[in-house]
N, C-alpha and C positions, 0 to 999 in steps of 0.2 A: 600490422595485420597478423591475426593468429595463424599459426601453422596448423596443418591438419591434425597433428597430435595434441595441440593445445586445446584445453577446454574453453568453451565460449561463455562469456558472461550471459546471465539471464536478467532481464529487466522486468520487474512487476510494475505495471502502470495502471493505477486505479483513478477513475474520474467520477466525481460526485457533483451533482447539481443540488445545492443545499439552500433551503429556504433561509432567509435572513434571520428569522426567529430561532432557528435551530443551529445557527453557525457556531456560537460559543460552546454549546454542549458538545457538538460534533468535533470541533477542534480540540477540546480537552481530551476526548477519546483518541483522536488521531495522534496527538502528541504522546500519549501514554503508549500507544502501539509503536510509534516511531522509536521511542526511547528503548523499548524492549527489543525490537528488531535490530537496532544498531549494535546491540551487544552480542548478536549471534555471529558465529564464525562464518566468514565469507561475505559479510556485508561490506560492500565497497563504498556505497554512498546511499543516502536516504534523505530524500527531499520531500517537502510539503510546499506546494505552490498554490497560489490563488489568482484567479482572474475575476476581477470585479464584474458583476453581472448587471444587467439592466433589470429594473423592477425589484422584485423581492427575492431574487436568487443570485448566488454566486457559484463559481465553479472552483472546487478544490481538487487538485491533482496530486497524487502521491507517486513518486518514482523511486524504486529501490533497485539498485544494481547488486546482483549476487555474483560471486566469483564464478559459479558454474551451476549446473542443474542439481547437483548433489547438495550444495550449500542451500540452494533455494528450497529443495524438498525437505531438508532437515529443519530449516527455519519455519516452514509451513507447519510441520508436525509439532515443533516447539510452541508455536503460537496457538495452535488448536488445543494443545494440552493446557496452556496458560488460560485460555478462555474457559475450558471446562472447569479448571480449579477455581476460577473466580466467579463462575456462573454468568459470564458475559456471552451474549448472543449477538454477534454483529448484524445478522439479518434482521433481528427484532428491532435493534436500534435504528437501522436504516428505514424500516417500515414505520416505526413510531414517529420519527422525525420528518417523514414525507420526503426523503432523499431519493433521487434517481441515481443509480450507480451503474458503471460499466467497468469491467475488469479485463485485463489482458496481461499475458506473459509473452515477452518478445525476446528474440535473439538478434544480435547485430548481423548484418549481411555485408558481404564485400561490395565495395563501390563498383 
C-alpha cells in the first residue's frame, strides 16, 4: 500500500465499441500507439484487451498504468506532439470508423 509521500499510479482506461468491419484498421492504430506509449518514461504496463461482442461489434479496452500523474501528463503531451507531427487525428478516426469510445483516468484507492 502506498505511503502518503509515495506517488500513486495513474491508470488510463479507454473502452471502444468497434464495428467488425473497422476492427483490423483500428487495431493497427492501437498497436502503433501502444508501442509508442510503452517507450515513454513511467509506463509500467500497457495492455490491449478484447471482449468478443454479439452481432457486428466487439469491445476493445486499453489499460495503461503510469508511475504517477507526472509520467502520465508527460506521455499525453508526447503523444499529442507525435499525432501533430504525423497528421493523425484520433477523433477523426473514431468518427470515420463508427466507433463509440469512453475514456477514463483512474487512481487506485485503499481497500
